[in-house]
N, C-alpha and C positions, 0 to 999 in steps of 0.2 A: 090744593086742589078742590075746586068747588064746582058744583053742576050749573051754578047761576052764571058764571062768567062766559060770556061768548063774544069772540072766542078766548078761550082760556090761555093764560100766557103764564111762563113760569120762568125764574130767573136763570140764565144759562148756567149750568153746573160746571164743575171742574173738567170733568171727562170731556164736555162739549167744547171747552176753549183749549184742551189740551194741545200743545205744539203738533203732535202727530195727526189728531183730529182736524185741526185748522188746515195742516197740509193737504189731506185729502179733500176736504170741502172746498178749498181755494183751488185746487187742480180741476175739480168738476165745474166750479164756477166760472173759472177762465174760458171754458167753452160753452157757457150758458146752460149748463145741465143742472137742472134743478134737483136739489138733494134734499132729502128728510130722514131723521132716524125713525127706526120702527123696531117693534118687537120687544124682546125681554129688556132690553136698556131702556126703552122708553116707560114700559110699565113699572120696572123697578125703580127708575128715578122719581116717578110719580108717587111710588109708596114710601120714597125716602130711604129706600135700600141700596146696598152697596151693588153696582152694575157688574156685569160680566162682558161677555163679547158685544161689540157694537154691530149692529146692522143697519145699513143704509139703502134705502130705494131712491130710484131716479128713473125718469122717463126716457134717459138717453140709452140706445141700444148698446150691448155689451163691448161691441168692436169700438164705439166711440169712447165709453169710459176706459177702456185699455189705452187707447191713443192719448187721451187726456192725463191720465196717471202717468204713462211712460214719459209724456213730454215734460213733467215736472221731476222727473228722476225718481218717482215711486215705484218700487218692485210691485209686479202685478202677477198672481197666479191664477190661471183660468181654470178655477176649480169646478165650474158648472155651466160652460158656455150654451149648452142647449136648453138649459132652464135660466139663462140670463144672469148667471152669478159668476163674479170675480172676486178674488181676495187681493186686497190692497195691505202692503205690508210698510208701515211708516214709522218713524220715530226711533228713539233709544231709551230704553230697550225696545226692540221692535214689537209693534201693536198690530193687530190683524182687524181688517175692516172687511166685512163681507157684504159686497155691493150688489144688489140685484135690480134688473130692470122692470119697471111695472109690467105685468104680464096677466094674460087670462087664458083659462084652459081651453083648448079646440077639443081635444078628446083626452079621456084619461083611461090608463090602463093600471088601476091601482096605484102604486106609488110612482109610476111613471106617466107622463103626460105629454101630450104634443101642444106647445104654448105659442102664443102669439104675443110680441112685444107692442101691442097697440091700446094697451088699457089705460085707462085713467086711475087716479088715485082710489076711486070708490070701487071701480071693479077689480083692483089688485087687492083692496081691503076683503072683499067678498068671497076671494079664493083662500084665505088665511084660515088657521084652525079655530083659534078662540078670540072672542071679542077683544079681551084684554090684552091680545097680541097683535091687535089690528090697529093701533093708535100711532099716529103719525106726529112726530115733532120737528118743527123747523129749527135749523141753527140758531135763531134768534128766540127761541122758546115759545113759539106759538104752537099751541097743540091742536091737532085735527083728528076727529073722532067720529068717522063715518058710519060705525056699527054699533055704536053705543057701549063701548067698551070702558069709558070712564064711569058710567053710573054701576056698571058691573064691578069694577075694581072698588068702588066706594062700599057697595053692599056685600062685598064678599061672595059675589057670584061668579061661577065659571060656566060660560055658556059657549057652544059652539057658534061659529058663524053660519047663519042660514041653517040647513037641514043638518041634523047631527049625523043621520046615517050617511048622507052624500059626503061628509067630511071624512067619516070613518072608513068608507069605502075607498077614498084616495089613499089612504095609509092606516091600516088596521092598528098601528102602534098608538095612535092618536086615542084608543081607548085606555091604554095605561097612562098616557100623558094626561087625560082627563082627570084621572084619579089622583095622580101626583099634583097636579094644579090645584084639585080640591084640597089636598093637604097643605099646600103652601099658602094659597089665597081664597080658599073658601071659607063659609061661615059654618060649615060642618053639616048643612042640610042636604046639599046636592041639587042640581037642576034636573027636574023630573023628566024633561025631554032628552037630555044626554044621558041620563041614567036607563032610560028606555032602549035607546038605540046601542047602548053598550051591552045591556042583557041580550038584545036580539043578535048581536053580531060577535057575542064572545066565542062562538064555536069558531071563528076565523083566527082566534090568536095563535093556534099552533103552527100557522102560515108564516109567522115571523120568525127571523133567525134567533138562536139562543143568545147571541151576543147582545142583540137590540133590547129582549125581554130582560136580561140581566142587567143591562145599564139603566134601564127604568126603574127596575125593582131597587137597586142599590140607591138611586135618586130619592126615590120615595122614603127609603128607610133613613135617609139623611136628613129629611126635613125634621123640624123640632118636634112634632107630634103627628105620626101617620095613623094613629088609631082609627079616627072618625073614617077616613079615607079607606083603611083597610076593612072595615066593618062594612062600608057601603060596597066594597069588591066583594066579599063574603054574600051579603044580600043579593047581589047582582049576578051571582054565579061566575064571577070573573077570576077571583083569586083561586079557586079550585082548578081551573083550567091550566094556569101557569105555574101554580105552587101549591099542589094537593097536600104537601106535607104541613102547610100552616094550619095548625090546630090549636094554637096557645097565644091567642090574642091577649088573653088575661096575663098570661106571663110576660109578654111583651109590653103590656100596659104598666106592670110593676117595674120593669126594668127601666122603662124611661123615667119614672118617678125616682129612681134612685142612682142612676147611673152618672158619674162625675161630667162625663162629656158624651156627644153622641158617637156611636161607633156602629155603622152599618151592618157589619159582618157579625158583631155580637149581638145586635138585635134581631138580626135574621136567626141566629142560633136560640136565642129566646123564643122567636115565633114559631119555629118549626118543631115536630115531635119526631125525632129518627135517632137511631143508633148510629155507630160510627160507619158501618157500611152504608147505610142510607145516606148519611152525610156526604160521602164521597160520590156516590151515585147522583145526589142532587147537584153537587158542585160539578162534576162533569158534565151533566146534562145543561147547566148554565154556562159552561164554558169558562169557569173561573181559572184563574191562574193557578200554578201549582201551590203557590204560596198561600192563597186564599181557600184552596181545596184542604190543605194540611192543616190550616188554622180551624176551619169548620169542623173537620174529623176531630180535632183536638178538644171542641167545644161540645161534642156529642155525649149525652148520657149513657153509661153512668159516671158521675163525676168523682174523682178521686181525692176528695178533701171531705174531712168530718169537722164542720165548723165548730163543735163543741169540744174537740180535741185540744189538748194543752199546747203550749208554745213549741215544745221540743217538736211535737207532731207537725205543727205548722211550718216549722223551719225546713223540717224533711219533706214536706209536700211543694214548697216554694222551692227547694233545691232540685227536685226531681221534674217539676212542671215548668220551671222558669217564670219570671216575674209576671210577663204578659198572660199567660195561660192561667197562672194561679188567680191573677187579680179578676180575669174575665170569668172563671169559675166560681169564685166566690160571688160576683155579682149576680151569676146565674142561680147560684143556690138561695141568694137572698131575694130574688124575683119569684122563686119557687116557694118562699115563705118558710125556708128552713132555718133562718135566723132573724135576729132582731136588728133594727136600724143601729143600734149601739154595737152590737157585735160586729156588724158589717163594716163601722168606720174603724173599729179596733184592727180588724184584718187587713183592711185597705191601707192603714197606716203602717202596719208592720210590713206589709209587701213593699212599700214605698222606702222604708228605712233600712231593712235588714239587706245586708250585702253577704251573700254565701262565700264562704272560703272556698278556694280551689282545692280540688283533690291533689295531695302532694305526691303522687305516685304516677308513674307511665310505664309503657310496655318494657322500655330498656330496664327497669329496675327489676322486671321479671327475669328477663333474659340474663341478666347478670348474674344471677343465682345458677347459672348453668342449665336454664329450661329453655328448649329450642323452640324458636318461633313457631306457633301453630294454635289451634283452638284453646289449649290449656292457659297460654298467657292471658287470653280474655277471661276465661273463668275465674283465674285466680285474681285478677284486677277486679273483677266484679265482685267476688266474695269480699274481697278487702275493704272496698268501696261502700258496700252494704254494711259492714262492720263499723266502718268510719261514720256513715250515717246515722246508725243506730245509738252511737256514742255522742250524738248531738254535735259531731263535727269537732270534737275536742282535742282528737289525737293529732299529734304534729308528724311530720315526716319519720322521725325516727321510731315512734311507735307503730306508725304504719308499715314501715320496713320490717320492724319485729314481727307483726303480726302476719305479714305476707311469708315471711321466712317460716313461721310455725305452719301455716297452712300447706307450704310447699312440702316441709317435711313430712306431714302426717297424711297428706293427701286429702284433707277434709276441706271441700270447695264446692262451689256451686256446679251443677252438673247441667250441661246443653242449654 
């Protein structure tokens, strides 16, 4: 990718000549409908990154696109006809192609707009969000760059197309997308015009649905290093609007330096400063799944691990917490500065290699002693399990049964 080549042309990549892609392109070409790749697939291809979804732009109206695809037996889903978008499903395994007619906005109402399908390529590019998403790619590899996205991509600049405030007014989510794109593609400095618009319009963020905010936040935390972008969000008054609990950028920075692999929820736990109730409140506000809510709650301080304790205490903590939660809390403690890198490595290795034994008793062992079903069964089991854990899991079934009988006979057991 060099700015001096006019026009720039890249060698067609495997995804461009995949049978499913060719089937869609050939169906459109059979009706003389010009087609170009656009958006994230072009951007990522130019960066040499793995591409995700494939978006295609065409001057052909959506009804014509549907006609041409169905004529070739390609399944079509009218995902957004009012905005000129259909989804083609082709290939084995099935691959989705979002095909959108070139358009211009006649009137805009926030995210909703009345569009006209009479735009040319330049006019279509002018209504897109960021310059690096407004690069078109012909099927033969010819690159078309109507708004300067190539230079921005090379320089690590994330710029809105045209006036940033106008683009944000069209969809307030673009504020959060801006910082996420800074984390993925930016050089760490930020665009002053974009940031000024984000600062001025941050008060509109509460109008977004919780699900959309959560999705962008998670995607940001999935990037290799979101710290610079998050710091910009703090400086611009954006992060405090969507995540006022985010007060530990320092701990997140340390987490990123030590984590074996990125984990957005664990990173979120490092970033926020809340107790268990606060974690649940946050998770419910962001409409997290029940599993994510419970996991975030389990990662809230205070943490039930003493990193300096002996191996028997570590085994007991691992047994009680489970491997995933134990590992996450150890990483959080290390990010907090509660242990050395060497100790962290030791505990992570231990968590990976040690397999806890299964507690050898069940409720039927209690009722077999003549104790009727009820709360006392659970109390006796809990008391026996606590004794088994305190003995470093060494007692076998016979020893556990003997201890259970002793507890049942003496009435010494856990209460409520």
